[in-house]
C-alpha positions in Angstrom: 202.6 307.3 115.1 199.9 309.0 117.0 197.4 311.7 116.4 198.1 315.1 118.1 195.0 317.0 118.9 197.2 320.1 119.7 197.7 320.6 115.9 194.0 320.6 115.1 194.0 324.4 114.9 196.9 324.3 112.4 195.5 321.8 109.9 191.7 322.6 110.4 191.6 324.7 107.2 192.2 321.5 105.3 189.2 319.9 106.7 186.8 319.5 103.9 189.1 321.4 101.5 190.0 320.2 98.0 193.3 321.1 96.7 194.0 321.9 92.9 197.4 323.6 92.9 200.7 323.9 94.6 202.3 327.4 93.9 205.7 328.7 94.6 206.1 332.5 94.7 208.9 334.3 92.9 209.6 336.9 90.6 210.2 337.5 86.9 213.9 338.0 86.4 214.1 340.5 83.5 218.0 340.7 83.8 218.6 337.5 81.9 219.0 337.3 78.2 215.6 335.5 78.3 213.2 336.4 81.0 212.8 333.6 83.6 210.7 332.8 86.6 212.9 332.8 89.7 211.3 331.0 92.6 211.7 332.1 96.1 210.8 328.7 97.8 210.7 329.5 101.4 207.0 329.9 101.0 204.7 327.5 99.4 200.9 327.8 98.7 198.5 324.9 98.5 195.7 326.2 96.3 192.4 325.1 97.7 188.9 325.3 96.3 188.5 328.4 98.6 191.7 330.3 99.4 195.2 329.1 100.0 197.1 327.3 102.8 200.4 328.9 103.1 203.5 327.0 104.4 206.6 328.9 105.4 210.2 328.1 106.4 210.7 329.6 109.8 213.9 330.5 111.8 216.9 328.7 110.6 214.8 326.8 108.0 214.4 323.9 110.4 210.6 324.3 110.9 207.5 324.8 108.9 204.6 327.1 109.8 201.2 327.1 108.3 198.3 329.5 108.0 195.3 330.2 105.8 195.5 333.2 103.5 193.2 334.7 100.8 196.0 335.2 98.1 199.6 334.8 97.5 201.8 337.7 98.3 205.5 338.6 98.2 207.4 338.4 101.4 208.2 341.8 102.9 211.9 341.4 102.7 211.8 341.1 98.8 212.9 344.0 96.9 210.6 344.2 93.9 211.5 347.6 92.6 212.9 346.0 89.4 211.2 342.7 89.2 207.5 341.5 89.0 206.0 339.3 91.7 204.7 335.9 90.2 203.8 332.5 91.2 204.7 329.2 89.5 202.4 326.2 89.6 203.8 322.8 90.5 200.4 321.1 91.3 200.6 318.5 88.5 203.6 317.1 90.0 201.9 316.2 93.2 198.1 316.3 92.5 197.8 314.7 89.1 195.9 316.4 86.2 195.7 320.1 86.3 192.3 321.3 87.6 191.4 318.0 89.2 190.2 318.8 92.8 191.8 316.5 95.4 190.4 316.2 99.0 193.1 316.2 101.7 193.0 312.9 103.3 195.7 313.2 106.0 198.8 315.1 107.0 201.7 313.2 108.5 204.1 315.3 110.3 207.2 315.1 112.5 208.2 317.1 115.5 211.6 317.7 117.1 213.0 319.7 120.0 212.9 322.9 117.9 209.1 322.5 117.1 207.0 324.8 119.0 203.8 323.0 119.9 202.0 326.2 121.0 202.7 328.0 117.7 201.9 324.7 115.7 205.5 324.5 114.0 206.7 321.1 112.7 210.0 319.8 111.4 208.6 318.3 108.1 205.2 317.3 106.8 203.5 315.2 104.2 200.0 316.1 102.8 198.2 313.2 101.2 195.4 313.7 98.7 192.2 311.8 97.7 193.6 310.4 94.3 196.8 309.1 95.7 199.0 312.1 95.3 201.4 313.2 98.2 203.3 316.5 98.8 206.3 316.3 101.1 207.6 319.4 102.6 211.1 319.7 104.1 212.3 323.2 105.2 216.0 322.2 105.5 216.6 322.4 101.8 219.2 325.2 101.0 216.9 326.9 98.5 213.7 326.9 100.8 211.2 324.1 101.1 212.1 320.9 99.3 209.0 319.6 97.5 208.8 315.8 96.8 206.1 313.3 96.1 205.1 309.8 97.2 207.8 307.9 99.3 209.8 311.0 100.2 208.6 311.2 103.7 209.7 307.6 104.4 213.1 308.2 102.8 213.6 311.4 104.7 212.4 309.8 108.0 214.9 306.8 107.6 217.8 309.4 106.9 216.9 311.5 109.8 216.6 308.7 112.2 219.9 307.2 110.9 221.9 310.4 111.7 222.9 310.3 115.3 224.5 313.8 115.1 221.0 315.2 114.1 219.3 313.5 117.0 221.9 314.8 119.4 221.4 318.4 118.2 217.7 318.5 117.3 216.3 315.7 119.6 214.4 312.7 118.6 211.6 312.8 116.1 207.9 312.3 117.0 205.5 311.2 114.2 202.0 312.2 114.1 199.0 312.0 111.8 196.1 314.5 111.3 193.1 313.1 109.6 190.3 315.5 108.6 
């Protein structure tokens, strides 16, 4: 595992930032007998002390893209004529107590042949936090970005490296670490 200076511009918004939430956008589904929040998990927002760090599935859901934004917004392709845009918070699953500010301590990420180094896309990533929490992001999940906690990166990496077909199609994985 090595550092990759080319990705400094991608993760720089996390330098000195403290996270306090993980939000998944979606809509309020009013067609059900009981209203429910319906997540649209191809986008995830890491809520920072100042703004948001947006993570998106890209292309065929094999890559993640990152950017700093001022607020969550619905994707342009959503039809919200009948439904109301909303976000659900999953932060306590990955960050600990609600409202606790956690500094980002590192980002582990993997690149494959589909990763666009110039655009800063990655195959999968794990964001680690000050108080021991971890958020693993895998865009190959059917419903969007799969979110998991501590240990998920290692399990994913072992599975990916053990699948010869995936290596033949997508190329070998390169692991990197970004430290603020």
